[in-house]
N, C-alpha and C positions, 0 to 999 in steps of 0.2 A: 770281416764285419768289424764295425766300430764300436767302442765302449758304450756309446749311447744306444746303438741298435741292440748290443747284447743286454743292456739293462732292459729295453723295451720287450725284448723276447722273454727276458726271465720274469718281468712283471706279467706279461700276458699268460705265461705257463702257470703262475701262481694263481691268477684270477680264473683260469680254465679249470684248474685243480680244486678250486674252493667250491664248497656247497652253497655258498652264498650268492644271490643275485648280484650283478655289478651295481645296481642302485644302492643295495645294502652296503657294500664294500665302500662305495663312493661316500656315502653317509658316515660310515664308521671312521673313515679317513678324514672327515672334515671337509670334503670336496662338495661344493654347492650343487654341481651339475654332474650327473653320472656321464655325460657325454664328454666332459673332461678327462674322465678315466679312460675313455675309449681313445682319446687323442694321446694320453700318456702311453697306453699299451701298444700303440702303433709307432711311438717315438716322435709325433708331431708336437707334443708338448712335453716339457719337463716335469718331474715330480717337484712341486713346490718344497723347498727343503725344509721348511717349517712344519710340512705334513708328512714327511718321510717316516717318522716314528709311528704316527697314527696309521699310515698306510700299512707299514710293516705289521702292525697288530691286527689290522682288519685281514690281512692275507695269511696270517700266522706265520711270519717269516721273522727270525731273530732281527730285532731292531738294528743291532751293530751291523749286521750283514747288509741290509739294505741301505743304511745310511753311508757305509763304505762304498758300495756300489754306486750310489748317487754321486758322492764326492768324486770319485774316481772317473765317472762319465762326464760330469758337467764342470768339474773344477780339477783337472788332473794335476795342476801345478800345486795347488793348495793342498791336495791330498798327498802328493810326494812330500811336501814340506812336513805335514802332520806325521806321516809315517817316519820320516827321519827324526824328528823331535820327539815323538811320542811312539816308539816302536811298539809298545804294548797294544796300541789301537788296532794292530794287525791281528790280534787274537780273535778267535770266533768266541761266541758266548759259552760254548762248552770248554774250551780252552781255559777261559777265564775262570769258570767254576772249579777246574782242576788245580789251577794255580792257588785259588782262594782256599780250596780244601787243604792243599799242602801247607800253606802258610799257617792256617788255623792248627793243623796238626803239630807243626813246629813249635807252636807257642804253648803246647801242652807239657806238663812235666814228663820226664823221661819214663817213668813207669807206665803212664797213662798212653804214651805213643807206643811203647812195647806191646800193650794190650790190644791196641788197634792193628797190628800187623797182621797181614794175611798170613795163613799157614803155607801159602804158596810162595811167599816171599822169604828167601833165607835171612836169617839173623845175621848181623855184621859182627 
C-alpha cells in the first residue's frame, strides 16, 4: 500500500469511528462540500494542506500526527528534509508534552525538583 493509500485508510477509519456525520466533519474542517471528504477518504483527492489542522480537530486526531501523515504522503521529499533539519517534528503530541514537562521541571530550584520526585524513582 502506498503512503497516500495509507493516509486515506487512516482518515476513513477516523471518520467511521466518529460520532459526527460526515457533513458535520466536513463543515468543521472548512470543506465546502461533504462529497469532497468522501473523495479524500477514498484517496481520490488530497487533504488540502491548509485544512489539515482543522480536519484533525474535526476528527479528534492530534494535529501534528495528521499534518505529518499528509506531508509524508503528498510531499515525501519535503517531509524528509523537514525531519532532517527539525528532528523534533517527529515527536508525537504526547512526547512533546513530556519533553516540555521535563524542561519546566529542570527550570525549578533544586528543592522544588526534589519535592516533585516520585517515591518510585530512587534519589540520585
